[in-house]
C-alpha positions in Angstrom: 5.2 -5.6 2.5 2.3 -4.2 5.5 -0.6 -1.6 5.0 -2.3 -0.4 7.5 -6.3 -0.4 7.3 -7.2 2.5 9.3 -10.2 4.6 10.3 -12.8 6.0 12.9 -14.7 3.1 14.0 -17.4 1.9 12.3 -16.5 3.1 8.7 -16.2 0.6 7.1 -12.8 -1.1 8.2 -13.1 -4.1 8.8 -15.8 -5.5 6.2 -13.6 -3.8 3.8 -10.4 -5.7 5.6 -13.6 -8.7 5.1 -13.4 -8.3 1.4 -10.0 -8.3 0.9 -8.6 -11.3 3.0 -12.0 -13.2 3.3 -10.6 -13.9 6.3 -13.6 -13.4 8.7 -12.9 -10.1 11.2 -15.6 -9.5 13.3 -17.7 -6.5 11.6 -20.3 -4.7 14.3 -21.8 -1.8 14.7 -20.0 -0.4 17.8 -16.3 1.6 18.3 -13.8 -1.0 19.0 -14.7 -4.2 17.5 -12.0 -4.4 16.3 -9.2 -4.8 19.7 -5.9 -7.2 18.1 -5.3 -5.8 14.2 -6.1 -8.5 11.4 -3.7 -9.8 9.8 -4.3 -10.6 5.8 -2.6 -12.2 2.6 -3.5 -10.5 -0.4 -2.5 -12.0 -3.8 -1.3 -9.2 -5.9 -4.1 -9.0 -9.7 -2.2 -9.1 -12.3 -3.9 -10.1 -15.6 -0.1 -10.9 -17.7 0.5 -14.5 -15.1 -2.3 -16.1 -16.7 -1.2 -15.4 -20.5 2.4 -16.3 -19.6 0.9 -19.7 -18.2 -0.8 -21.0 -21.4 2.3 -20.2 -23.3 4.3 -22.1 -21.4 2.1 -24.6 -20.4 2.8 -24.1 -16.7 1.4 -26.1 -14.4 0.6 -23.3 -11.5 0.3 -19.2 -10.6 2.2 -18.2 -8.2 1.3 -14.0 -7.9 3.2 -12.0 -5.4 1.4 -10.8 -2.3 0.8 -7.8 0.3 -0.4 -8.1 4.0 -2.7 -6.1 5.4 -2.9 -5.4 9.7 -7.1 -4.1 10.3 -6.3 -1.0 13.1 -8.4 -0.8 15.6 -11.0 2.1 15.2 -9.3 5.5 16.2 -11.1 9.0 18.0 -9.7 11.5 18.8 -7.6 12.2 21.4 -5.8 8.8 21.1 -2.3 10.6 21.0 -3.0 11.1 24.6 -4.2 7.3 24.6 -7.9 7.9 24.6 -10.2 5.6 22.9 -7.8 2.0 22.1 -5.1 5.5 21.3 -1.9 3.7 22.6 -2.5 0.9 21.1 -4.1 2.2 18.1 -0.3 3.8 17.4 1.9 1.4 18.5 -0.1 -1.0 15.2 0.0 1.3 13.2 4.0 2.0 14.0 4.5 -1.3 12.5 3.1 -0.4 8.6 5.3 1.1 5.2 2.0 2.8 5.1 -1.5 3.3 5.7 -4.8 3.1 4.0 -7.7 5.1 6.1 -10.9 4.8 5.1 -13.3 7.6 5.3 -17.0 7.2 5.1 -19.1 9.1 2.2 -21.9 7.7 2.6 -25.3 8.2 5.0 -26.7 5.6 6.6 -29.1 6.9 10.2 -28.6 2.3 11.3 -25.1 3.2 11.9 -24.0 5.4 14.2 -21.2 7.8 13.9 -19.0 8.3 16.6 -19.2 12.2 16.0 -22.3 12.4 15.4 -22.3 13.2 11.4 -20.4 12.3 8.4 -17.4 14.4 7.5 -14.5 12.7 5.8 -12.6 15.4 5.5 -13.5 16.0 9.7 -12.1 13.1 9.9 -9.1 12.4 7.9 -8.1 15.6 10.0 -8.8 14.2 13.3 -7.0 11.1 12.2 -3.7 12.9 11.3 -3.6 15.2 13.8 -3.9 12.6 16.1 -0.7 11.3 14.7 1.2 14.5 14.3 0.8 15.2 17.9 2.0 11.7 18.8 5.1 12.7 16.5 5.8 15.3 18.4 6.3 14.4 21.4 8.9 11.7 19.8 11.0 14.2 17.6 10.2 16.8 21.3 12.2 14.4 23.2 15.0 13.0 20.3 15.3 17.4 19.8 16.1 18.0 23.4 18.8 14.7 24.0 20.1 15.2 20.5 20.7 19.2 21.8 22.1 18.7 25.2 24.7 16.0 23.0 25.3 18.3 20.4 28.0 20.3 23.5 30.1 17.0 23.1 29.7 15.8 19.9 29.6 18.6 16.4 29.1 15.4 14.3 25.3 15.2 15.6 25.1 19.0 13.5 22.7 17.6 10.8 20.2 15.5 12.6 19.4 18.5 15.1 19.0 20.6 12.0 16.6 18.2 10.4 14.3 17.2 13.9 14.4 21.1 14.1 12.6 21.3 10.6 10.6 18.0 11.4 9.7 19.6 14.9 8.7 22.6 13.2 6.8 21.6 10.2 4.7 19.0 13.2 4.2 22.6 15.5 2.2 23.5 11.8 0.3 20.6 12.7 1.7 18.9 9.3 2.3 15.5 8.3 6.0 15.3 7.2 5.7 12.6 4.0 5.3 15.6 1.9 8.3 17.0 3.9 12.0 18.0 1.1 14.6 15.6 2.5 17.8 14.9 0.8 19.6 11.1 0.9 20.8 11.9 4.0 18.0 12.8 5.7 15.9 10.9 4.7 17.7 7.9 6.2 17.7 9.7 9.6 13.8 9.8 9.3 13.3 6.1 8.8 15.4 5.6 11.9 12.8 8.1 14.1 9.9 5.6 13.3 7.4 8.6 12.0 3.6 7.8 12.2 3.1 11.3 9.8 5.3 10.5 7.9 4.3 7.1 5.8 2.7 6.7 2.5 -1.0 7.2 2.2 -3.6 6.5 0.0 -7.7 7.3 1.5 -10.5 4.5 0.6 -13.8 6.8 0.5 -16.3 4.5 1.6 -19.6 4.6 -0.6 -23.3 2.5 -0.9 -23.7 0.8 -3.9 -25.5 4.0 -5.5 -22.6 4.9 -6.0 -20.3 2.6 -7.1 -20.8 2.7 -10.8 -20.1 5.9 -11.6 -16.9 6.0 -9.2 -18.8 8.5 -7.0 -18.4 11.7 -9.3 -22.0 11.8 -8.0 -20.6 11.9 -4.5 -20.4 15.5 -2.7 -18.4 13.6 0.1 -15.9 11.5 -2.2 -15.0 15.5 -4.5 -13.8 16.8 -0.9 -12.2 13.9 -0.6 -10.7 13.8 -3.6 -10.0 17.9 -3.5 -8.2 17.2 0.3 -6.2 14.1 -1.3 -4.9 16.1 -4.8 -3.3 19.1 -2.6 -1.2 16.2 -0.7 -0.8 14.4 -3.9 -2.1 11.1 -2.7 -4.7 9.0 -4.4 -8.5 8.6 -3.8 -10.2 4.5 -4.0 -13.5 4.6 -4.1 -15.7 1.8 -2.9 -18.2 0.1 -1.2 -16.9 -2.0 1.6 -20.4 -4.2 1.6 -20.4 -5.0 -2.2 -17.3 -6.3 -2.9 -17.5 -8.8 0.9 -20.2 -10.0 -1.1 -18.1 -9.5 -4.4 -15.3 -11.8 -2.6 -17.3 -15.1 -1.3 -18.0 -15.6 -5.2 -16.1 -17.9 -7.6 -14.2 -16.1 -10.3 -16.7 -16.7 -13.6 -19.7 -15.3 -10.8 -17.3 -12.0 -10.4 -16.4 -11.7 -13.6 -20.5 -11.9 -14.9 -21.4 -9.4 -11.0 -19.0 -7.1 -12.6 -20.4 -7.0 -15.9 -24.2 -6.7 -14.7 -22.3 -3.1 -12.7 -21.0 -1.8 -15.7 -17.4 -2.3 -14.4 -14.0 -3.8 -15.6 -12.6 -4.7 -12.2 -13.7 -4.9 -8.1 -12.7 -1.5 -6.7 -10.7 -3.7 -4.2 -8.5 -5.1 -7.1 -8.2 -1.2 -7.9 -7.2 -1.0 -4.2 -4.4 -3.8 -4.1 -2.2 -2.5 -7.4 -2.9 1.6 -5.6 -1.5 0.0 -2.3 1.3 -1.9 -4.6 2.1 1.4 -6.2 1.8 3.6 -3.1 5.2 1.0 -1.7 7.0 1.8 -4.9 7.2 -2.0 -5.7 7.4 -3.5 -9.3 7.0 -6.7 -10.5 9.2 -8.9 -12.9 8.2 -12.5 -14.2 8.9 -15.6 -15.0 8.2 -18.0 -16.8 8.1 -22.7 -17.7 6.6 -25.3 -17.3 7.1 -26.0 -14.1 5.5 -22.6 -12.9 4.7 -18.8 -14.1 5.5 -16.5 -10.8 5.5 -13.2 -9.9 8.0 -11.5 -8.1 8.3 -7.8 -5.8 11.0 -6.0 -5.1 11.7 -2.3 -5.8 11.4 0.0 -8.2 15.0 0.8 -9.6 16.1 -2.5 -8.7 19.4 -3.8 -10.5 19.6 -6.9 -12.1 21.4 -8.7 -9.3 19.3 -7.6 -6.2 16.1 -8.7 -8.9 18.2 -12.3 -9.5 18.8 -12.4 -5.2 14.4 -12.6 -4.6 14.7 -15.7 -6.2 17.6 -17.3 -4.4 20.8 -15.4 -3.0 23.2 -18.1 -5.1 21.3 -16.1 -8.2 22.4 -13.1 -6.5 26.0 -14.2 -5.6 26.8 -16.0 -8.3 25.2 -13.9 -10.6 26.6 -13.9 -14.4 23.4 -11.9 -16.2 19.6 -11.9 -16.8 18.0 -12.4 -20.2 15.1 -10.4 -20.4 12.1 -9.7 -22.9 9.4 -7.2 -21.7 6.1 -8.8 -21.1 4.3 -7.0 -24.4 7.0 -7.8 -26.6 7.1 -11.0 -25.9 3.4 -11.8 -26.0 3.2 -10.0 -29.7 6.2 -12.9 -30.1 3.8 -15.4 -29.1 7.1 -17.4 -27.7 10.2 -17.0 -25.7 11.9 -19.0 -29.1 10.5 -16.5 -31.4 11.3 -13.5 -29.0 15.4 -15.0 -29.9 14.8 -14.7 -33.7 13.3 -11.4 -33.5 16.2 -10.4 -31.2 13.6 -8.5 -28.9 15.8 -10.7 -25.8 17.9 -9.2 -24.4 21.4 -9.8 -21.6 21.5 -7.8 -19.5 24.5 -7.1 -17.1 24.4 -6.4 -13.2 23.9 -2.4 -13.7 20.4 -3.2 -15.7 18.2 -1.4 -14.3 13.9 -3.4 -13.7 11.4 -2.9 -15.5 7.5 -4.1 -14.5 7.0 -6.2 -16.4 10.2 -7.9 -17.2 10.5 -11.1 -18.2 13.6 -13.0 -16.8 16.1 -16.1 -16.6 18.8 -15.1 -15.3 22.1 -17.0 -15.6 24.4 -17.5 -12.4 27.8 -19.5 -11.4 28.4 -20.5 -7.9 
């Protein structure tokens, strides 16, 4: 799954990306320092893996991962090709969800493309460009479908949906929260609309605001209020500090976080929130060779999950021997969990849960 890190120039996007991936994307104090989207694969933090690996005496741990794209900064007029608008919009069309970085700190040494720090203005500018880009796509599709409708009445439902989307966009509203049925959702996916993508906001703050999660920062509070109305989440991060933390080894990182009174880094929160935003969960496998987390879409059934390990597992699926992570840990071992009757035998209709520890039985 791919997440695009977006924002206006100089809000801390590339610094955040560097921290996430330690990939060394250029972070410079001028607009459009990022031109090609930098791509980094990031492990999803999962404390359960170490516990299971210790229990199974595993040789290695394999976490699940997601991809982050650092996309060029957006400016007003992007939908008309301003700045790197066309390239920005093409790149963001390829991602599954948006991580929108907004600046919530004052610093005279770092220029702002609009001359002042105002995160709500920045959010609305970006959202408007996405909406305008979508409106251009939908107007063309609407006009084409309207003509085709005269000779093909099967297009009626799609035409009605296009009208609903067009009306929403013309009001200046994103369509990610539009109430659609299953059939309409399928149509929507074919349009690849930017404002339909799920979004999470990152409030980039100074070091002083990290410990209290930005609660004394009026700019952060304004972003939280805005996101709450949309039903979206806000993660508070100091991108500069996170970039420093990312260079530390695990023990140093732990000490640093403890000194700052933090249980986990802002990046860990962001990665977990992004994983959840995409509607993903993890099931776990463990044994002497490895302990591993596997990514599946929430609502997946056991055979689909088995197919993530190998297509043969799904084709020849018999059953899934399943125990929850909590039950396994409280039992102390898989043998004990079986003795206590905590290991279940689940069939083809079982809907997987996050943290299921599974052994698949199959036959081909």
